Legacy VTK file of the C-alpha trace (Angstrom):
# vtk DataFile Version 3.0
C-alpha trace
ASCII
DATASET POLYDATA
POINTS 182 float
110.117 89.996 111.636
112.099 92.126 109.205
113.360 88.986 107.446
109.783 88.011 106.661
108.807 91.437 105.349
111.885 91.690 103.127
111.665 88.200 101.672
107.966 87.361 101.890
107.739 86.072 98.276
110.334 83.430 99.137
108.266 82.352 102.136
105.181 82.026 99.920
107.040 79.721 97.528
108.425 77.672 100.407
104.956 77.298 101.935
103.445 76.297 98.579
106.159 73.706 97.979
105.714 72.253 101.463
101.961 72.112 100.925
102.392 70.357 97.566
104.758 67.760 99.008
102.591 67.227 102.089
99.421 66.827 100.039
101.093 64.350 97.694
102.384 62.282 100.614
99.069 62.411 102.508
96.987 61.283 99.539
99.440 58.610 98.471
99.941 60.215 95.104
103.139 59.062 93.541
102.750 61.088 90.379
105.427 63.691 89.945
103.081 65.809 87.849
101.258 67.060 90.941
104.473 68.104 92.643
105.874 69.854 89.599
102.620 71.639 88.805
102.271 72.826 92.415
105.817 74.080 92.611
105.600 75.531 89.080
102.419 77.410 90.009
104.100 78.811 93.093
107.098 79.966 91.052
104.823 81.639 88.465
102.943 83.403 91.280
106.263 84.529 92.753
107.499 85.883 89.420
104.226 87.731 88.883
104.529 89.259 92.357
108.141 90.294 91.761
107.134 91.895 88.457
104.347 93.839 90.155
106.573 95.012 93.018
109.535 96.119 90.925
108.147 97.141 87.559
104.609 98.463 88.073
104.525 102.241 88.557
102.994 103.424 91.815
102.410 106.778 93.453
104.884 105.859 96.200
107.637 105.263 93.647
106.785 108.509 91.837
106.928 110.490 95.107
110.297 108.938 95.968
111.524 109.776 92.448
110.567 113.439 92.933
112.580 113.687 96.155
115.560 111.901 94.565
115.454 114.150 91.485
115.476 117.224 93.742
118.473 115.753 95.560
120.342 115.205 92.269
119.570 118.723 91.064
120.676 120.284 94.364
123.919 118.268 94.314
124.575 119.488 90.760
123.800 123.101 91.790
121.058 123.131 89.142
118.469 125.705 90.202
116.281 125.086 87.143
116.284 121.336 87.758
115.398 121.907 91.391
112.555 124.296 90.603
111.178 121.846 88.014
110.049 119.681 90.949
108.599 122.569 92.972
104.964 123.545 92.409
104.376 126.886 90.667
102.267 128.133 93.608
104.945 127.247 96.183
106.516 130.697 96.526
108.180 130.046 99.901
109.737 126.773 98.748
110.934 128.412 95.521
112.519 131.244 97.545
114.187 128.680 99.827
115.622 126.884 96.787
116.884 130.144 95.282
118.579 131.007 98.582
120.534 127.763 98.884
121.002 126.316 95.395
123.883 128.253 93.890
125.163 129.627 97.211
125.924 126.211 98.699
128.386 123.693 97.310
127.165 120.354 98.644
129.750 117.618 99.204
127.141 115.044 100.085
123.431 114.594 100.614
121.933 111.424 102.033
118.205 110.743 102.377
117.098 108.161 104.948
113.892 107.035 106.664
111.801 107.893 103.599
108.161 107.142 104.240
104.997 107.917 102.301
102.542 108.929 105.011
99.497 109.491 102.826
98.405 109.637 99.208
95.022 111.184 98.525
93.809 110.929 94.938
90.329 112.149 95.911
91.472 115.764 96.102
91.892 117.835 92.986
94.791 117.863 92.294
95.952 114.702 94.063
98.159 115.221 97.128
100.726 113.170 98.993
102.520 113.607 102.308
105.979 112.149 102.802
108.560 112.326 105.577
112.291 111.638 105.620
115.660 112.704 107.041
118.367 114.473 105.092
122.014 114.580 106.046
123.985 117.198 104.134
127.467 118.610 104.181
129.096 121.284 102.123
130.302 124.861 102.002
128.038 127.915 102.194
129.301 130.981 100.341
128.136 134.484 101.128
129.374 138.038 100.765
131.258 137.657 104.081
133.099 134.492 103.079
132.608 130.745 103.074
131.794 128.375 105.897
131.712 124.583 105.997
128.740 122.821 107.518
127.243 119.425 108.159
123.680 119.109 109.301
120.848 116.653 109.700
117.345 117.864 108.907
114.117 116.063 109.795
111.385 116.702 107.268
108.342 115.647 109.266
105.926 116.731 106.523
106.547 117.420 102.874
103.409 117.798 100.840
103.498 116.907 97.171
100.907 117.826 94.550
100.357 115.833 91.360
100.774 118.007 88.281
98.800 117.689 85.070
101.889 116.074 83.501
101.860 113.252 86.085
104.851 114.519 88.095
104.623 115.015 91.866
105.869 118.464 92.906
106.732 119.912 96.320
104.333 122.525 97.734
104.780 125.187 100.427
103.504 122.809 103.103
106.895 121.858 104.588
107.623 121.153 108.234
111.212 120.517 109.100
113.639 120.912 111.948
117.353 120.576 112.404
118.108 117.338 114.186
121.057 116.301 116.279
123.436 113.401 115.949
125.082 113.986 112.582
LINES 1 183
182 0 1 2 3 4 5 6 7 8 9 10 11 12 13 14 15 16 17 18 19 20 21 22 23 24 25 26 27 28 29 30 31 32 33 34 35 36 37 38 39 40 41 42 43 44 45 46 47 48 49 50 51 52 53 54 55 56 57 58 59 60 61 62 63 64 65 66 67 68 69 70 71 72 73 74 75 76 77 78 79 80 81 82 83 84 85 86 87 88 89 90 91 92 93 94 95 96 97 98 99 100 101 102 103 104 105 106 107 108 109 110 111 112 113 114 115 116 117 118 119 120 121 122 123 124 125 126 127 128 129 130 131 132 133 134 135 136 137 138 139 140 141 142 143 144 145 146 147 148 149 150 151 152 153 154 155 156 157 158 159 160 161 162 163 164 165 166 167 168 169 170 171 172 173 174 175 176 177 178 179 180 181
């Protein structure tokens, strides 16, 4: 099933080509124009679909970009870059970022199982809920010394709010738990 969902445009082209060949054979048409126009139409439809999937901006892609930009800023120990993607009203999330960014030297951060659960453009401002897992390792520095860590965190809910500049930002509505198996 996963093969079909990953490569469904290819299956559409294959089905269109088979249909074109079958129709030409069934009707006794020996003109190559029908075959080439059918296959050509399928290829144009495929290219249009690929363009839409990869190059058209969507809210899902923008939400994923926000999470990835936060990851890059945290890896670079850039508090300003991290807070740029946190909503101004999100005081708890801003405090959480100030606690960890700068005090933790991350060796690696990996985001998996990213899923957009909901996007609601009917609210003002628009809101989105995403969920994902984060695996992180690094060294935490404090006044008592430094300690290495590696952890896996499940973010079951991260709410994003669309800013007036078109950028999704993280709010205070975060639900997460430390997971096992890292």
